[in-house]
CHARMM-style PDB file with segment names, atoms N, HN, CA, C and O in Angstrom:
ATOM      1  N   UNK     1       6.507 -17.319  44.995  1.00  0.00      PROA
ATOM      2  CA  UNK     1       7.957 -17.291  45.132  1.00  0.00      PROA
ATOM      3  C   UNK     1       8.343 -16.461  46.354  1.00  0.00      PROA
ATOM      4  O   UNK     1       7.653 -15.516  46.735  1.00  0.00      PROA
ATOM      5  N   UNK     2       9.455 -16.844  46.945  1.00  0.00      PROA
ATOM      6  HN  UNK     2      10.015 -17.612  46.635  1.00  0.00      PROA
ATOM      7  CA  UNK     2       9.968 -16.064  48.068  1.00  0.00      PROA
ATOM      8  C   UNK     2      10.637 -14.800  47.547  1.00  0.00      PROA
ATOM      9  O   UNK     2      11.287 -14.820  46.502  1.00  0.00      PROA
ATOM     10  N   UNK     3      10.480 -13.717  48.265  1.00  0.00      PROA
ATOM     11  HN  UNK     3       9.952 -13.701  49.114  1.00  0.00      PROA
ATOM     12  CA  UNK     3      11.129 -12.463  47.882  1.00  0.00      PROA
ATOM     13  C   UNK     3      12.596 -12.474  48.287  1.00  0.00      PROA
ATOM     14  O   UNK     3      12.953 -12.992  49.345  1.00  0.00      PROA
ATOM     15  N   UNK     4      13.448 -11.895  47.431  1.00  0.00      PROA
ATOM     16  HN  UNK     4      13.158 -11.474  46.572  1.00  0.00      PROA
ATOM     17  CA  UNK     4      14.840 -11.659  47.759  1.00  0.00      PROA
ATOM     18  C   UNK     4      15.788 -12.833  47.588  1.00  0.00      PROA
ATOM     19  O   UNK     4      16.971 -12.705  47.902  1.00  0.00      PROA
ATOM     20  N   UNK     5      15.305 -13.988  47.094  1.00  0.00      PROA
ATOM     21  HN  UNK     5      14.344 -14.092  46.839  1.00  0.00      PROA
ATOM     22  CA  UNK     5      16.235 -15.111  46.933  1.00  0.00      PROA
ATOM     23  C   UNK     5      16.522 -15.457  45.473  1.00  0.00      PROA
ATOM     24  O   UNK     5      17.407 -16.264  45.190  1.00  0.00      PROA
ATOM     25  N   UNK     6      15.788 -14.858  44.557  1.00  0.00      PROA
ATOM     26  HN  UNK     6      15.069 -14.202  44.787  1.00  0.00      PROA
ATOM     27  CA  UNK     6      15.954 -15.167  43.146  1.00  0.00      PROA
ATOM     28  C   UNK     6      16.778 -14.092  42.439  1.00  0.00      PROA
ATOM     29  O   UNK     6      16.629 -12.906  42.731  1.00  0.00      PROA
ATOM     30  N   UNK     7      17.654 -14.505  41.503  1.00  0.00      PROA
ATOM     31  HN  UNK     7      17.775 -15.469  41.266  1.00  0.00      PROA
ATOM     32  CA  UNK     7      18.446 -13.505  40.773  1.00  0.00      PROA
ATOM     33  C   UNK     7      17.570 -12.688  39.827  1.00  0.00      PROA
ATOM     34  O   UNK     7      16.492 -13.132  39.431  1.00  0.00      PROA
ATOM     35  N   UNK     8      18.030 -11.513  39.473  1.00  0.00      PROA
ATOM     36  HN  UNK     8      18.906 -11.153  39.795  1.00  0.00      PROA
ATOM     37  CA  UNK     8      17.331 -10.644  38.531  1.00  0.00      PROA
ATOM     38  C   UNK     8      17.354 -11.284  37.150  1.00  0.00      PROA
ATOM     39  O   UNK     8      18.423 -11.644  36.658  1.00  0.00      PROA
ATOM     40  N   UNK     9      16.214 -11.430  36.528  1.00  0.00      PROA
ATOM     41  HN  UNK     9      15.345 -11.137  36.928  1.00  0.00      PROA
ATOM     42  CA  UNK     9      16.068 -12.060  35.217  1.00  0.00      PROA
ATOM     43  C   UNK     9      15.658 -10.969  34.238  1.00  0.00      PROA
ATOM     44  O   UNK     9      14.576 -10.398  34.368  1.00  0.00      PROA
ATOM     45  N   UNK    10      16.512 -10.672  33.258  1.00  0.00      PROA
ATOM     46  HN  UNK    10      17.392 -11.136  33.152  1.00  0.00      PROA
ATOM     47  CA  UNK    10      16.319  -9.512  32.396  1.00  0.00      PROA
ATOM     48  C   UNK    10      16.780  -9.811  30.971  1.00  0.00      PROA
ATOM     49  O   UNK    10      17.298 -10.894  30.699  1.00  0.00      PROA
ATOM     50  N   UNK    11      16.595  -8.860  30.068  1.00  0.00      PROA
ATOM     51  HN  UNK    11      16.174  -7.980  30.289  1.00  0.00      PROA
ATOM     52  CA  UNK    11      16.964  -9.008  28.661  1.00  0.00      PROA
ATOM     53  C   UNK    11      18.402  -8.547  28.436  1.00  0.00      PROA
ATOM     54  O   UNK    11      18.804  -7.475  28.888  1.00  0.00      PROA
ATOM     55  N   UNK    12      19.190  -9.400  27.710  1.00  0.00      PROA
ATOM     56  HN  UNK    12      18.864 -10.271  27.342  1.00  0.00      PROA
ATOM     57  CA  UNK    12      20.553  -9.038  27.313  1.00  0.00      PROA
ATOM     58  C   UNK    12      20.722  -9.298  25.819  1.00  0.00      PROA
ATOM     59  O   UNK    12      19.896  -9.971  25.202  1.00  0.00      PROA
ATOM     60  N   UNK    13      21.786  -8.764  25.247  1.00  0.00      PROA
ATOM     61  HN  UNK    13      22.457  -8.217  25.748  1.00  0.00      PROA
ATOM     62  CA  UNK    13      22.110  -8.989  23.837  1.00  0.00      PROA
ATOM     63  C   UNK    13      23.291  -9.958  23.779  1.00  0.00      PROA
ATOM     64  O   UNK    13      24.281  -9.764  24.485  1.00  0.00      PROA
ATOM     65  N   UNK    14      23.199 -10.996  22.949  1.00  0.00      PROA
ATOM     66  HN  UNK    14      22.396 -11.153  22.375  1.00  0.00      PROA
ATOM     67  CA  UNK    14      24.270 -11.975  22.771  1.00  0.00      PROA
ATOM     68  C   UNK    14      24.876 -11.775  21.394  1.00  0.00      PROA
ATOM     69  O   UNK    14      24.155 -11.721  20.398  1.00  0.00      PROA
ATOM     70  N   UNK    15      26.223 -11.663  21.331  1.00  0.00      PROA
ATOM     71  HN  UNK    15      26.809 -11.706  22.141  1.00  0.00      PROA
ATOM     72  CA  UNK    15      26.930 -11.498  20.063  1.00  0.00      PROA
ATOM     73  C   UNK    15      27.696 -12.786  19.785  1.00  0.00      PROA
ATOM     74  O   UNK    15      28.581 -13.160  20.554  1.00  0.00      PROA
ATOM     75  N   UNK    16      27.361 -13.463  18.694  1.00  0.00      PROA
ATOM     76  HN  UNK    16      26.641 -13.159  18.069  1.00  0.00      PROA
ATOM     77  CA  UNK    16      28.021 -14.710  18.303  1.00  0.00      PROA
ATOM     78  C   UNK    16      29.386 -14.387  17.694  1.00  0.00      PROA
ATOM     79  O   UNK    16      29.694 -13.223  17.436  1.00  0.00      PROA
ATOM     80  N   UNK    17      30.208 -15.425  17.464  1.00  0.00      PROA
ATOM     81  HN  UNK    17      29.958 -16.370  17.674  1.00  0.00      PROA
ATOM     82  CA  UNK    17      31.557 -15.213  16.928  1.00  0.00      PROA
ATOM     83  C   UNK    17      31.543 -14.665  15.511  1.00  0.00      PROA
ATOM     84  O   UNK    17      32.505 -14.019  15.097  1.00  0.00      PROA
ATOM     85  N   UNK    18      30.475 -14.907  14.757  1.00  0.00      PROA
ATOM     86  HN  UNK    18      29.693 -15.431  15.094  1.00  0.00      PROA
ATOM     87  CA  UNK    18      30.405 -14.395  13.389  1.00  0.00      PROA
ATOM     88  C   UNK    18      29.778 -13.004  13.313  1.00  0.00      PROA
ATOM     89  O   UNK    18      29.573 -12.470  12.223  1.00  0.00      PROA
ATOM     90  N   UNK    19      29.474 -12.418  14.476  1.00  0.00      PROA
ATOM     91  HN  UNK    19      29.640 -12.851  15.361  1.00  0.00      PROA
ATOM     92  CA  UNK    19      28.944 -11.057  14.507  1.00  0.00      PROA
ATOM     93  C   UNK    19      27.432 -10.949  14.576  1.00  0.00      PROA
ATOM     94  O   UNK    19      26.907  -9.864  14.824  1.00  0.00      PROA
ATOM     95  N   UNK    20      26.718 -12.049  14.364  1.00  0.00      PROA
ATOM     96  HN  UNK    20      27.144 -12.931  14.163  1.00  0.00      PROA
ATOM     97  CA  UNK    20      25.267 -11.988  14.472  1.00  0.00      PROA
ATOM     98  C   UNK    20      24.866 -11.792  15.938  1.00  0.00      PROA
ATOM     99  O   UNK    20      25.580 -12.202  16.852  1.00  0.00      PROA
ATOM    100  N   UNK    21      23.727 -11.165  16.137  1.00  0.00      PROA
ATOM    101  HN  UNK    21      23.147 -10.832  15.394  1.00  0.00      PROA
ATOM    102  CA  UNK    21      23.270 -10.879  17.495  1.00  0.00      PROA
ATOM    103  C   UNK    21      21.834 -11.347  17.675  1.00  0.00      PROA
ATOM    104  O   UNK    21      21.080 -11.479  16.710  1.00  0.00      PROA
ATOM    105  N   UNK    22      21.477 -11.591  18.908  1.00  0.00      PROA
ATOM    106  HN  UNK    22      22.089 -11.483  19.691  1.00  0.00      PROA
ATOM    107  CA  UNK    22      20.091 -11.873  19.264  1.00  0.00      PROA
ATOM    108  C   UNK    22      19.878 -11.463  20.704  1.00  0.00      PROA
ATOM    109  O   UNK    22      20.831 -11.337  21.473  1.00  0.00      PROA
ATOM    110  N   UNK    23      18.628 -11.255  21.064  1.00  0.00      PROA
ATOM    111  HN  UNK    23      17.853 -11.357  20.440  1.00  0.00      PROA
ATOM    112  CA  UNK    23      18.289 -10.896  22.439  1.00  0.00      PROA
ATOM    113  C   UNK    23      17.691 -12.108  23.125  1.00  0.00      PROA
ATOM    114  O   UNK    23      16.958 -12.889  22.518  1.00  0.00      PROA
ATOM    115  N   UNK    24      18.016 -12.250  24.398  1.00  0.00      PROA
ATOM    116  HN  UNK    24      18.612 -11.615  24.891  1.00  0.00      PROA
ATOM    117  CA  UNK    24      17.471 -13.331  25.208  1.00  0.00      PROA
ATOM    118  C   UNK    24      17.330 -12.849  26.638  1.00  0.00      PROA
ATOM    119  O   UNK    24      17.831 -11.784  26.997  1.00  0.00      PROA
ATOM    120  N   UNK    25      16.654 -13.627  27.442  1.00  0.00      PROA
ATOM    121  HN  UNK    25      16.246 -14.493  27.150  1.00  0.00      PROA
ATOM    122  CA  UNK    25      16.526 -13.287  28.859  1.00  0.00      PROA
ATOM    123  C   UNK    25      17.528 -14.121  29.629  1.00  0.00      PROA
ATOM    124  O   UNK    25      17.713 -15.301  29.332  1.00  0.00      PROA
ATOM    125  N   UNK    26      18.182 -13.519  30.621  1.00  0.00      PROA
ATOM    126  HN  UNK    26      18.033 -12.560  30.863  1.00  0.00      PROA
ATOM    127  CA  UNK    26      19.260 -14.178  31.355  1.00  0.00      PROA
ATOM    128  C   UNK    26      19.442 -13.545  32.729  1.00  0.00      PROA
ATOM    129  O   UNK    26      18.889 -12.485  33.019  1.00  0.00      PROA
ATOM    130  N   UNK    27      20.222 -14.210  33.559  1.00  0.00      PROA
ATOM    131  HN  UNK    27      20.671 -15.072  33.323  1.00  0.00      PROA
ATOM    132  CA  UNK    27      20.628 -13.639  34.840  1.00  0.00      PROA
ATOM    133  C   UNK    27      22.012 -13.017  34.723  1.00  0.00      PROA
ATOM    134  O   UNK    27      22.521 -12.478  35.706  1.00  0.00      PROA
ATOM    135  N   UNK    28      22.643 -13.076  33.538  1.00  0.00      PROA
ATOM    136  HN  UNK    28      22.231 -13.515  32.740  1.00  0.00      PROA
ATOM    137  CA  UNK    28      23.962 -12.502  33.302  1.00  0.00      PROA
ATOM    138  C   UNK    28      23.901 -10.975  33.342  1.00  0.00      PROA
ATOM    139  O   UNK    28      23.005 -10.374  32.749  1.00  0.00      PROA
ATOM    140  N   UNK    29      24.842 -10.351  34.033  1.00  0.00      PROA
ATOM    141  HN  UNK    29      25.569 -10.839  34.515  1.00  0.00      PROA
ATOM    142  CA  UNK    29      24.985  -8.893  34.023  1.00  0.00      PROA
ATOM    143  C   UNK    29      23.749  -8.157  34.481  1.00  0.00      PROA
ATOM    144  O   UNK    29      23.076  -8.546  35.436  1.00  0.00      PROA
ATOM    145  N   UNK    30      23.469  -7.065  33.760  1.00  0.00      PROA
ATOM    146  HN  UNK    30      24.016  -6.749  32.985  1.00  0.00      PROA
ATOM    147  CA  UNK    30      22.321  -6.221  34.074  1.00  0.00      PROA
ATOM    148  C   UNK    30      21.491  -6.020  32.813  1.00  0.00      PROA
ATOM    149  O   UNK    30      21.918  -6.382  31.717  1.00  0.00      PROA
ATOM    150  N   UNK    31      20.331  -5.454  32.968  1.00  0.00      PROA
ATOM    151  HN  UNK    31      19.984  -5.160  33.859  1.00  0.00      PROA
ATOM    152  CA  UNK    31      19.443  -5.179  31.838  1.00  0.00      PROA
ATOM    153  C   UNK    31      20.192  -4.427  30.747  1.00  0.00      PROA
ATOM    154  O   UNK    31      20.800  -3.390  31.015  1.00  0.00      PROA
ATOM    155  N   UNK    32      20.153  -4.950  29.496  1.00  0.00      PROA
ATOM    156  HN  UNK    32      19.660  -5.792  29.279  1.00  0.00      PROA
ATOM    157  CA  UNK    32      20.773  -4.284  28.370  1.00  0.00      PROA
ATOM    158  C   UNK    32      22.241  -4.594  28.154  1.00  0.00      PROA
ATOM    159  O   UNK    32      22.817  -4.102  27.185  1.00  0.00      PROA
ATOM    160  N   UNK    33      22.882  -5.393  29.015  1.00  0.00      PROA
ATOM    161  HN  UNK    33      22.413  -5.793  29.802  1.00  0.00      PROA
ATOM    162  CA  UNK    33      24.293  -5.752  28.830  1.00  0.00      PROA
ATOM    163  C   UNK    33      24.475  -6.608  27.584  1.00  0.00      PROA
ATOM    164  O   UNK    33      23.514  -7.177  27.065  1.00  0.00      PROA
ATOM    165  N   UNK    34      25.722  -6.695  27.105  1.00  0.00      PROA
ATOM    166  HN  UNK    34      26.503  -6.233  27.526  1.00  0.00      PROA
ATOM    167  CA  UNK    34      26.063  -7.491  25.936  1.00  0.00      PROA
ATOM    168  C   UNK    34      27.000  -8.613  26.343  1.00  0.00      PROA
ATOM    169  O   UNK    34      27.984  -8.386  27.047  1.00  0.00      PROA
ATOM    170  N   UNK    35      26.692  -9.829  25.899  1.00  0.00      PROA
ATOM    171  HN  UNK    35      25.892 -10.014  25.327  1.00  0.00      PROA
ATOM    172  CA  UNK    35      27.520 -11.000  26.147  1.00  0.00      PROA
ATOM    173  C   UNK    35      28.173 -11.389  24.832  1.00  0.00      PROA
ATOM    174  O   UNK    35      27.484 -11.804  23.899  1.00  0.00      PROA
ATOM    175  N   UNK    36      29.511 -11.260  24.740  1.00  0.00      PROA
ATOM    176  HN  UNK    36      30.071 -10.923  25.497  1.00  0.00      PROA
ATOM    177  CA  UNK    36      30.250 -11.640  23.545  1.00  0.00      PROA
ATOM    178  C   UNK    36      30.779 -13.061  23.718  1.00  0.00      PROA
ATOM    179  O   UNK    36      31.530 -13.343  24.652  1.00  0.00      PROA
ATOM    180  N   UNK    37      30.378 -13.957  22.806  1.00  0.00      PROA
ATOM    181  HN  UNK    37      29.768 -13.728  22.047  1.00  0.00      PROA
ATOM    182  CA  UNK    37      30.763 -15.355  22.912  1.00  0.00      PROA
ATOM    183  C   UNK    37      32.121 -15.602  22.259  1.00  0.00      PROA
ATOM    184  O   UNK    37      32.409 -15.040  21.203  1.00  0.00      PROA
ATOM    185  N   UNK    38      32.968 -16.447  22.885  1.00  0.00      PROA
ATOM    186  HN  UNK    38      32.734 -16.904  23.743  1.00  0.00      PROA
ATOM    187  CA  UNK    38      34.237 -16.876  22.305  1.00  0.00      PROA
ATOM    188  C   UNK    38      34.040 -18.135  21.472  1.00  0.00      PROA
ATOM    189  O   UNK    38      34.686 -18.310  20.439  1.00  0.00      PROA
ATOM    190  N   UNK    39      33.154 -19.001  21.918  1.00  0.00      PROA
ATOM    191  HN  UNK    39      32.629 -18.859  22.757  1.00  0.00      PROA
ATOM    192  CA  UNK    39      32.840 -20.248  21.212  1.00  0.00      PROA
ATOM    193  C   UNK    39      31.324 -20.367  21.178  1.00  0.00      PROA
ATOM    194  O   UNK    39      30.648 -20.141  22.182  1.00  0.00      PROA
ATOM    195  N   UNK    40      30.797 -20.725  20.012  1.00  0.00      PROA
ATOM    196  HN  UNK    40      31.346 -20.909  19.196  1.00  0.00      PROA
ATOM    197  CA  UNK    40      29.362 -20.908  19.862  1.00  0.00      PROA
ATOM    198  C   UNK    40      29.112 -22.000  18.819  1.00  0.00      PROA
ATOM    199  O   UNK    40      30.067 -22.535  18.257  1.00  0.00      PROA
ATOM    200  N   UNK    41      27.859 -22.339  18.552  1.00  0.00      PROA
ATOM    201  HN  UNK    41      27.083 -21.904  19.009  1.00  0.00      PROA
ATOM    202  CA  UNK    41      27.583 -23.410  17.590  1.00  0.00      PROA
ATOM    203  C   UNK    41      28.134 -23.167  16.184  1.00  0.00      PROA
ATOM    204  O   UNK    41      28.281 -24.123  15.422  1.00  0.00      PROA
ATOM    205  N   UNK    42      28.444 -21.920  15.816  1.00  0.00      PROA
ATOM    206  HN  UNK    42      28.325 -21.144  16.435  1.00  0.00      PROA
ATOM    207  CA  UNK    42      28.994 -21.671  14.478  1.00  0.00      PROA
ATOM    208  C   UNK    42      30.503 -21.886  14.426  1.00  0.00      PROA
ATOM    209  O   UNK    42      31.074 -21.939  13.336  1.00  0.00      PROA
ATOM    210  N   UNK    43      31.171 -22.012  15.595  1.00  0.00      PROA
ATOM    211  HN  UNK    43      30.707 -21.969  16.480  1.00  0.00      PROA
ATOM    212  CA  UNK    43      32.627 -22.146  15.579  1.00  0.00      PROA
ATOM    213  C   UNK    43      33.158 -23.350  16.349  1.00  0.00      PROA
ATOM    214  O   UNK    43      34.345 -23.655  16.236  1.00  0.00      PROA
ATOM    215  N   UNK    44      32.341 -24.038  17.119  1.00  0.00      PROA
ATOM    216  HN  UNK    44      31.376 -23.790  17.211  1.00  0.00      PROA
ATOM    217  CA  UNK    44      32.822 -25.141  17.943  1.00  0.00      PROA
ATOM    218  C   UNK    44      32.851 -26.447  17.135  1.00  0.00      PROA
ATOM    219  O   UNK    44      31.883 -26.755  16.439  1.00  0.00      PROA
ATOM    220  N   UNK    45      33.933 -27.209  17.215  1.00  0.00      PROA
ATOM    221  HN  UNK    45      34.719 -26.959  17.780  1.00  0.00      PROA
ATOM    222  CA  UNK    45      34.050 -28.450  16.440  1.00  0.00      PROA
ATOM    223  C   UNK    45      32.928 -29.460  16.705  1.00  0.00      PROA
ATOM    224  O   UNK    45      32.600 -30.250  15.821  1.00  0.00      PROA
ATOM    225  N   UNK    46      32.347 -29.450  17.879  1.00  0.00      PROA
ATOM    226  HN  UNK    46      32.614 -28.807  18.598  1.00  0.00      PROA
ATOM    227  CA  UNK    46      31.265 -30.391  18.170  1.00  0.00      PROA
ATOM    228  C   UNK    46      30.059 -30.150  17.262  1.00  0.00      PROA
ATOM    229  O   UNK    46      29.341 -31.096  16.936  1.00  0.00      PROA
ATOM    230  N   UNK    47      29.822 -28.907  16.848  1.00  0.00      PROA
ATOM    231  HN  UNK    47      30.405 -28.138  17.112  1.00  0.00      PROA
ATOM    232  CA  UNK    47      28.702 -28.585  15.973  1.00  0.00      PROA
ATOM    233  C   UNK    47      29.111 -28.453  14.512  1.00  0.00      PROA
ATOM    234  O   UNK    47      28.266 -28.589  13.627  1.00  0.00      PROA
ATOM    235  N   UNK    48      30.386 -28.190  14.241  1.00  0.00      PROA
ATOM    236  HN  UNK    48      31.071 -28.079  14.960  1.00  0.00      PROA
ATOM    237  CA  UNK    48      30.817 -27.967  12.857  1.00  0.00      PROA
ATOM    238  C   UNK    48      31.354 -29.224  12.204  1.00  0.00      PROA
ATOM    239  O   UNK    48      31.767 -29.182  11.045  1.00  0.00      PROA
ATOM    240  N   UNK    49      31.360 -30.342  12.916  1.00  0.00      PROA
ATOM    241  HN  UNK    49      31.025 -30.376  13.857  1.00  0.00      PROA
ATOM    242  CA  UNK    49      31.854 -31.588  12.346  1.00  0.00      PROA
ATOM    243  C   UNK    49      33.358 -31.744  12.497  1.00  0.00      PROA
ATOM    244  O   UNK    49      33.953 -32.590  11.829  1.00  0.00      PROA
ATOM    245  N   UNK    50      33.976 -30.966  13.341  1.00  0.00      PROA
ATOM    246  HN  UNK    50      33.492 -30.279  13.884  1.00  0.00      PROA
ATOM    247  CA  UNK    50      35.400 -31.118  13.601  1.00  0.00      PROA
ATOM    248  C   UNK    50      36.309 -30.478  12.578  1.00  0.00      PROA
ATOM    249  O   UNK    50      37.515 -30.723  12.582  1.00  0.00      PROA
ATOM    250  N   UNK    51      35.748 -29.655  11.697  1.00  0.00      PROA
ATOM    251  HN  UNK    51      34.768 -29.456  11.695  1.00  0.00      PROA
ATOM    252  CA  UNK    51      36.577 -29.046  10.659  1.00  0.00      PROA
ATOM    253  C   UNK    51      37.430 -27.898  11.191  1.00  0.00      PROA
ATOM    254  O   UNK    51      38.382 -27.475  10.535  1.00  0.00      PROA
ATOM    255  N   UNK    52      37.093 -27.398  12.371  1.00  0.00      PROA
ATOM    256  HN  UNK    52      36.320 -27.742  12.904  1.00  0.00      PROA
ATOM    257  CA  UNK    52      37.865 -26.322  12.973  1.00  0.00      PROA
ATOM    258  C   UNK    52      38.524 -26.829  14.241  1.00  0.00      PROA
ATOM    259  O   UNK    52      38.069 -27.812  14.826  1.00  0.00      PROA
ATOM    260  N   UNK    53      39.589 -26.171  14.672  1.00  0.00      PROA
ATOM    261  HN  UNK    53      39.958 -25.372  14.197  1.00  0.00      PROA
ATOM    262  CA  UNK    53      40.342 -26.603  15.838  1.00  0.00      PROA
ATOM    263  C   UNK    53      40.119 -25.650  17.006  1.00  0.00      PROA
ATOM    264  O   UNK    53      39.975 -24.443  16.810  1.00  0.00      PROA
ATOM    265  N   UNK    54      40.092 -26.194  18.219  1.00  0.00      PROA
ATOM    266  HN  UNK    54      40.209 -27.175  18.378  1.00  0.00      PROA
ATOM    267  CA  UNK    54      40.062 -25.369  19.417  1.00  0.00      PROA
ATOM    268  C   UNK    54      41.466 -24.866  19.709  1.00  0.00      PROA
ATOM    269  O   UNK    54      42.444 -25.517  19.343  1.00  0.00      PROA
ATOM    270  N   UNK    55      41.579 -23.706  20.368  1.00  0.00      PROA
ATOM    271  HN  UNK    55      40.784 -23.177  20.665  1.00  0.00      PROA
ATOM    272  CA  UNK    55      42.883 -23.210  20.764  1.00  0.00      PROA
ATOM    273  C   UNK    55      43.455 -24.114  21.844  1.00  0.00      PROA
ATOM    274  O   UNK    55      42.753 -24.499  22.779  1.00  0.00      PROA
ATOM    275  N   UNK    56      44.741 -24.454  21.711  1.00  0.00      PROA
ATOM    276  HN  UNK    56      45.312 -24.142  20.952  1.00  0.00      PROA
ATOM    277  CA  UNK    56      45.420 -25.295  22.685  1.00  0.00      PROA
ATOM    278  C   UNK    56      46.096 -24.394  23.705  1.00  0.00      PROA
ATOM    279  O   UNK    56      47.258 -24.020  23.543  1.00  0.00      PROA
ATOM    280  N   UNK    57      45.360 -24.046  24.760  1.00  0.00      PROA
ATOM    281  HN  UNK    57      44.417 -24.351  24.892  1.00  0.00      PROA
ATOM    282  CA  UNK    57      45.894 -23.150  25.779  1.00  0.00      PROA
ATOM    283  C   UNK    57      46.722 -23.940  26.772  1.00  0.00      PROA
ATOM    284  O   UNK    57      46.212 -24.829  27.454  1.00  0.00      PROA
ATOM    285  N   UNK    58      47.998 -23.613  26.849  1.00  0.00      PROA
ATOM    286  HN  UNK    58      48.413 -22.891  26.295  1.00  0.00      PROA
ATOM    287  CA  UNK    58      48.873 -24.258  27.817  1.00  0.00      PROA
ATOM    288  C   UNK    58      49.197 -25.697  27.487  1.00  0.00      PROA
ATOM    289  O   UNK    58      49.633 -26.438  28.368  1.00  0.00      PROA
ATOM    290  N   UNK    59      48.998 -26.126  26.240  1.00  0.00      PROA
ATOM    291  HN  UNK    59      48.643 -25.524  25.524  1.00  0.00      PROA
ATOM    292  CA  UNK    59      49.340 -27.482  25.843  1.00  0.00      PROA
ATOM    293  C   UNK    59      48.388 -28.539  26.351  1.00  0.00      PROA
ATOM    294  O   UNK    59      48.729 -29.721  26.335  1.00  0.00      PROA
ATOM    295  N   UNK    60      47.219 -28.161  26.797  1.00  0.00      PROA
ATOM    296  HN  UNK    60      46.942 -27.201  26.810  1.00  0.00      PROA
ATOM    297  CA  UNK    60      46.280 -29.128  27.377  1.00  0.00      PROA
ATOM    298  C   UNK    60      45.829 -30.168  26.370  1.00  0.00      PROA
ATOM    299  O   UNK    60      45.775 -31.358  26.682  1.00  0.00      PROA
ATOM    300  N   UNK    61      45.503 -29.724  25.154  1.00  0.00      PROA
ATOM    301  HN  UNK    61      45.547 -28.757  24.901  1.00  0.00      PROA
ATOM    302  CA  UNK    61      45.033 -30.661  24.143  1.00  0.00      PROA
ATOM    303  C   UNK    61      46.152 -31.619  23.764  1.00  0.00      PROA
ATOM    304  O   UNK    61      45.917 -32.822  23.658  1.00  0.00      PROA
ATOM    305  N   UNK    62      47.354 -31.118  23.559  1.00  0.00      PROA
ATOM    306  HN  UNK    62      47.545 -30.141  23.646  1.00  0.00      PROA
ATOM    307  CA  UNK    62      48.460 -31.993  23.186  1.00  0.00      PROA
ATOM    308  C   UNK    62      48.806 -32.961  24.311  1.00  0.00      PROA
ATOM    309  O   UNK    62      49.139 -34.115  24.042  1.00  0.00      PROA
ATOM    310  N   UNK    63      48.737 -32.516  25.567  1.00  0.00      PROA
ATOM    311  HN  UNK    63      48.467 -31.578  25.786  1.00  0.00      PROA
ATOM    312  CA  UNK    63      48.983 -33.430  26.691  1.00  0.00      PROA
ATOM    313  C   UNK    63      47.914 -34.512  26.747  1.00  0.00      PROA
ATOM    314  O   UNK    63      48.226 -35.674  27.011  1.00  0.00      PROA
ATOM    315  N   UNK    64      46.652 -34.146  26.501  1.00  0.00      PROA
ATOM    316  HN  UNK    64      46.399 -33.203  26.287  1.00  0.00      PROA
ATOM    317  CA  UNK    64      45.578 -35.128  26.497  1.00  0.00      PROA
ATOM    318  C   UNK    64      45.794 -36.150  25.382  1.00  0.00      PROA
ATOM    319  O   UNK    64      45.654 -37.354  25.599  1.00  0.00      PROA
ATOM    320  N   UNK    65      46.138 -35.661  24.183  1.00  0.00      PROA
ATOM    321  HN  UNK    65      46.251 -34.683  24.007  1.00  0.00      PROA
ATOM    322  CA  UNK    65      46.353 -36.570  23.060  1.00  0.00      PROA
ATOM    323  C   UNK    65      47.521 -37.507  23.309  1.00  0.00      PROA
ATOM    324  O   UNK    65      47.449 -38.684  22.953  1.00  0.00      PROA
ATOM    325  N   UNK    66      48.609 -37.010  23.918  1.00  0.00      PROA
ATOM    326  HN  UNK    66      48.667 -36.054  24.208  1.00  0.00      PROA
ATOM    327  CA  UNK    66      49.751 -37.876  24.174  1.00  0.00      PROA
ATOM    328  C   UNK    66      49.424 -38.911  25.254  1.00  0.00      PROA
ATOM    329  O   UNK    66      49.961 -40.018  25.230  1.00  0.00      PROA
ATOM    330  N   UNK    67      48.553 -38.563  26.195  1.00  0.00      PROA
ATOM    331  HN  UNK    67      48.117 -37.663  26.215  1.00  0.00      PROA
ATOM    332  CA  UNK    67      48.209 -39.479  27.276  1.00  0.00      PROA
ATOM    333  C   UNK    67      47.167 -40.505  26.842  1.00  0.00      PROA
ATOM    334  O   UNK    67      47.277 -41.682  27.185  1.00  0.00      PROA
ATOM    335  N   UNK    68      46.154 -40.067  26.090  1.00  0.00      PROA
ATOM    336  HN  UNK    68      46.065 -39.111  25.812  1.00  0.00      PROA
ATOM    337  CA  UNK    68      45.033 -40.935  25.741  1.00  0.00      PROA
ATOM    338  C   UNK    68      44.910 -41.201  24.244  1.00  0.00      PROA
ATOM    339  O   UNK    68      43.908 -41.775  23.818  1.00  0.00      PROA
ATOM    340  N   UNK    69      45.880 -40.808  23.438  1.00  0.00      PROA
ATOM    341  HN  UNK    69      46.694 -40.342  23.784  1.00  0.00      PROA
ATOM    342  CA  UNK    69      45.784 -40.941  21.988  1.00  0.00      PROA
ATOM    343  C   UNK    69      45.584 -42.360  21.488  1.00  0.00      PROA
ATOM    344  O   UNK    69      44.819 -42.570  20.547  1.00  0.00      PROA
ATOM    345  N   UNK    70      46.252 -43.350  22.094  1.00  0.00      PROA
ATOM    346  HN  UNK    70      46.873 -43.179  22.859  1.00  0.00      PROA
ATOM    347  CA  UNK    70      46.128 -44.727  21.643  1.00  0.00      PROA
ATOM    348  C   UNK    70      44.939 -45.462  22.211  1.00  0.00      PROA
ATOM    349  O   UNK    70      44.707 -46.615  21.850  1.00  0.00      PROA
ATOM    350  N   UNK    71      44.176 -44.833  23.091  1.00  0.00      PROA
ATOM    351  HN  UNK    71      44.364 -43.895  23.385  1.00  0.00      PROA
ATOM    352  CA  UNK    71      43.064 -45.482  23.766  1.00  0.00      PROA
ATOM    353  C   UNK    71      41.977 -45.934  22.805  1.00  0.00      PROA
ATOM    354  O   UNK    71      41.369 -46.985  23.005  1.00  0.00      PROA
ATOM    355  N   UNK    72      41.729 -45.154  21.770  1.00  0.00      PROA
ATOM    356  HN  UNK    72      42.223 -44.300  21.607  1.00  0.00      PROA
ATOM    357  CA  UNK    72      40.637 -45.449  20.858  1.00  0.00      PROA
ATOM    358  C   UNK    72      41.123 -46.043  19.545  1.00  0.00      PROA
ATOM    359  O   UNK    72      40.384 -46.042  18.561  1.00  0.00      PROA
ATOM    360  N   UNK    73      42.343 -46.545  19.510  1.00  0.00      PROA
ATOM    361  HN  UNK    73      42.944 -46.546  20.309  1.00  0.00      PROA
ATOM    362  CA  UNK    73      42.873 -47.188  18.316  1.00  0.00      PROA
ATOM    363  C   UNK    73      43.288 -46.219  17.239  1.00  0.00      PROA
ATOM    364  O   UNK    73      43.380 -46.591  16.069  1.00  0.00      PROA
ATOM    365  N   UNK    74      43.543 -44.958  17.621  1.00  0.00      PROA
ATOM    366  HN  UNK    74      43.468 -44.656  18.571  1.00  0.00      PROA
ATOM    367  CA  UNK    74      43.854 -43.936  16.629  1.00  0.00      PROA
ATOM    368  C   UNK    74      45.239 -43.616  16.508  1.00  0.00      PROA
ATOM    369  OT1 UNK    74      45.608 -42.766  15.699  1.00  0.00      PROA
TER     370      UNK     74
END
């Protein structure tokens, strides 16, 4: 490998939305930093079967639904 062109790869702690934690290696932050997730597999509708809703920031979801709602026969 060439020296000086690769990011620092180190261990960080990841905190899921339900409070569980795990350690992984990443280029995020610095050694020992904590990454707090806003959305993860325990809270995202794509993994939970759609039983939970995403936050509609700035009306984006409602604008999308009004524009493309009839596209899929729904």
